[in-house]
PAVO-228334 format. One record per residue (C-alpha): residue number from 1; x, y, z. Coordinates in steps of 0.1 Angstrom, whole numbers. Example, Ala and Ser with C-alpha at 12.3 -4.5 7.8 and 13.67 -1.06 7.14 Angstrom:
2
    i     c1     c2     c3
    1    123    -45     78
    2    137    -11     71
This chain:
309
    i     c1     c2     c3
    1     76     68    121
    2     52     46    101
    3     22     34    120
    4    -12     18    113
    5    -40     43    108
    6    -62     23    133
    7    -51     41    164
    8    -47     75    148
    9    -82     76    134
   10    -98     64    166
   11    -79     92    184
   12    -91    117    159
   13   -126    104    164
   14   -124    110    201
   15   -109    144    196
   16   -133    155    168
   17   -107    164    142
   18    -97    149    109
   19    -64    136     96
   20    -54    144     60
   21    -47    117     35
   22    -24    133      9
   23    -19    116    -24
   24     17    116    -37
   25     34    106    -69
   26     71    116    -65
   27     99    126    -42
   28     89    163    -40
   29     53    155    -29
   30     66    131     -3
   31     89    159     10
   32     59    183     10
   33     38    161     32
   34     65    153     57
   35     77    189     60
   36     42    202     65
   37     31    176     90
   38     64    179    109
   39     63    217    111
   40     27    216    124
   41     32    185    146
   42      4    168    129
   43     -2    131    120
   44     -6    126     83
   45    -14     98     59
   46      8     95     28
   47    -15     80      2
   48     -3     61    -29
   49    -26     50    -57
   50    -22     20    -79
   51    -11     44   -107
   52     15     61    -85
   53     30     27    -76
   54     32     19   -113
   55     48     53   -119
   56     74     53    -92
   57     78     16    -84
   58     66     -2    -52
   59    101     -7    -37
   60    113     28    -46
   61     82     44    -30
   62     84     23      1
   63    121     28      6
   64    118     66      1
   65     89     70     25
   66    102     46     51
   67    135     65     52
   68    119     99     52
   69     95     92     82
   70    121     82    108
   71    112    110    132
   72     87    112    160
   73     57    124    140
   74     34     95    131
   75     28     88     94
   76      6     62     77
   77     16     47     44
   78    -17     40     27
   79    -28     24     -5
   80    -57     44    -19
   81    -85     29    -40
   82    -69     -5    -43
   83    -89    -27    -67
   84    -62    -52    -77
   85    -63    -78    -49
   86    -28    -91    -57
   87    -13    -56    -56
   88    -31    -50    -23
   89    -15    -81     -8
   90     19    -71    -22
   91     16    -37     -5
   92      7    -53     28
   93     38    -76     25
   94     60    -47     14
   95     54    -25     44
   96     23     -4     37
   97      6      2     71
   98    -29      8     57
   99    -48     -3     26
  100    -81      6     10
  101   -100    -20     -9
  102   -124     -3    -33
  103   -152    -27    -43
  104   -178      1    -44
  105   -189     -6    -80
  106   -193    -43    -74
  107   -226    -59    -64
  108   -231    -55    -26
  109   -225    -92    -17
  110   -194    -94    -38
  111   -181    -62    -22
  112   -187    -77     13
  113   -170   -110      4
  114   -139    -95    -11
  115   -135    -68     15
  116   -138    -93     43
  117   -111   -115     27
  118    -87    -86     25
  119    -95    -75     61
  120    -87   -110     74
  121    -54   -111     54
  122    -43    -76     65
  123    -49    -83    102
  124    -22   -109    101
  125      2    -80     93
  126    -14    -55    117
  127    -24    -34     86
  128    -56    -14     88
  129    -82    -17     61
  130   -106      9     47
  131   -134      1     24
  132   -160     20      5
  133   -198     17      4
  134   -215     39    -21
  135   -196     53    -51
  136   -181     86    -62
  137   -177     99    -97
  138   -141     95   -108
  139   -124    119   -132
  140    -87    115   -123
  141    -58     92   -118
  142    -67     70   -148
  143   -103     65   -137
  144   -132     78   -157
  145   -165     67   -141
  146   -197     86   -141
  147   -215     60   -119
  148   -222     73    -85
  149   -247     65    -57
  150   -249     76    -21
  151   -242     53      9
  152   -272     37     25
  153   -270     42     63
  154   -289     11     71
  155   -267    -10     49
  156   -235      6     63
  157   -240    -10     97
  158   -243    -45     82
  159   -214    -39     59
  160   -190    -29     87
  161   -200    -58    109
  162   -198    -83     80
  163   -164    -72     68
  164   -145    -63     99
  165   -130    -32     84
  166   -113     -4    104
  167   -127     26     85
  168   -155     33     60
  169   -154     57     31
  170   -188     70     23
  171   -205     88     -5
  172   -225    119      4
  173   -221    141    -26
  174   -183    146    -32
  175   -166    133    -63
  176   -130    128    -75
  177   -113    152    -98
  178   -114    189   -105
  179   -148    192   -119
  180   -171    181    -91
  181   -202    203   -100
  182   -211    232   -123
  183   -214    257    -94
  184   -219    244    -59
  185   -212    210    -44
  186   -241    200    -22
  187   -234    175      5
  188   -260    153     23
  189   -253    162     59
  190   -284    143     71
  191   -271    111     55
  192   -237    116     71
  193   -254    120    106
  194   -274     89    100
  195   -243     69     90
  196   -224     82    120
  197   -251     69    143
  198   -253     36    125
  199   -216     26    127
  200   -188     30    152
  201   -157     28    129
  202   -140     61    117
  203   -156     76     86
  204   -137     88     55
  205   -145    116     30
  206   -130    111     -5
  207   -131    137    -33
  208   -126    166     -8
  209   -103    190    -28
  210   -114    226    -27
  211    -99    240    -59
  212    -98    274    -42
  213   -101    307    -62
  214    -66    316    -50
  215    -51    284    -64
  216    -69    289    -97
  217    -57    325    -99
  218    -22    313    -93
  219    -26    287   -120
  220    -39    312   -145
  221    -15    341   -138
  222      1    351   -170
  223    -15    320   -187
  224    -15    338   -221
  225     23    336   -221
  226     23    298   -223
  227    -12    294   -238
  228    -27    273   -210
  229    -57    294   -199
  230    -80    265   -203
  231    -62    245   -175
  232    -88    241   -147
  233   -114    260   -166
  234   -147    253   -149
  235   -131    235   -120
  236   -151    235    -88
  237   -144    219    -55
  238   -158    214    -20
  239   -158    245      2
  240   -137    246     33
  241   -168    254     54
  242   -185    222     40
  243   -155    201     49
  244   -153    215     84
  245   -190    208     89
  246   -184    172     78
  247   -156    169    104
  248   -180    183    130
  249   -205    156    121
  250   -180    127    123
  251   -156    126     94
  252   -121    118    107
  253   -101    112     75
  254   -102    136     45
  255    -86    126     12
  256    -68    153     -8
  257    -53    147    -42
  258    -65    171    -69
  259    -55    202    -48
  260    -20    189    -45
  261    -16    181    -82
  262    -30    216    -91
  263     -5    232    -66
  264     24    212    -81
  265     16    223   -117
  266     10    259   -106
  267     44    258    -90
  268     61    244   -120
  269     45    269   -144
  270     54    298   -121
  271     90    286   -119
  272     92    282   -157
  273     82    318   -162
  274    106    330   -135
  275    137    309   -143
  276    138    316   -180
  277    174    307   -185
  278    178    278   -160
  279    180    241   -172
  280    182    229   -136
  281    151    209   -129
  282    154    216    -92
  283    145    252    -98
  284    112    240   -112
  285    105    211    -88
  286    116    229    -57
  287     90    257    -62
  288     64    231    -69
  289     72    212    -37
  290     70    244    -17
  291     36    253    -30
  292     23    218    -23
  293     37    221     12
  294     18    253     18
  295    -14    237      5
  296    -10    208     29
  297     -3    231     58
  298    -35    249     51
  299    -54    216     50
  300    -39    205     83
  301    -50    237    100
  302    -85    234     85
  303    -88    197     96
  304    -78    205    131
  305    -50    180    134
  306    -21    205    140
  307     -5    198    173
  308    -20    163    176
  309     11    142    167
């Protein structure tokens, strides 16, 4: 069933676990999220970006996800990093149960004004609203921004009170994309602790893909055969231990996108090398879906949400 994230995130906050927000682009990724969450009895957030809506179509995405989430496990249909206000309003009217307005690169007062306007609009439809204070580097999903700055804990309290948002995405050292840092991602746990003390709403961690060594090895297995050994070269993510520490310090929603895309591509390239005579796309996409599902299952266990549905 589709629900607002408001109640789910508050429950996670009380239970000291996090709910995964998994970015999807197609049927197979939707299936992967639903199968993983259902098998582990975990709530999950199905996240769509503006580009995924352009790719698949708003009505198609909504119809697909609404039909696939009829069971007892609670799912949230979420718009991630919405910047186009008209598109955000269309999503709210179309049935999305949660939206994020990303005004993080705007001047503070403008971010407050536009976020508050969207929060007031969404509440008419019982749709929860996430906003961002501070900014993350972006190197994926059509975004290329090197501008980043950490969230100011003293500003966070005023921002939440002024806007009426339901959850706050913060910047403490993560970044979007596969190339987060040359060697080690260093997170500002002291800043996270200060923000947690300053605000009562659930806190969100973006840019939290891990790009594990195991996933990269799977991607590069037999890479010489198809000449793609440079794929993910130099990729570096956020460690599982770092994410678990963030959850212990108050993060209750963790966004995952790059890990899922990397898993999907790794599954496709593995299937291409395995099914050398097949022209049935399901041989390729089915294996990609299954690898994405396994990645999501691992995330759910790490976030502590298994059995919380």
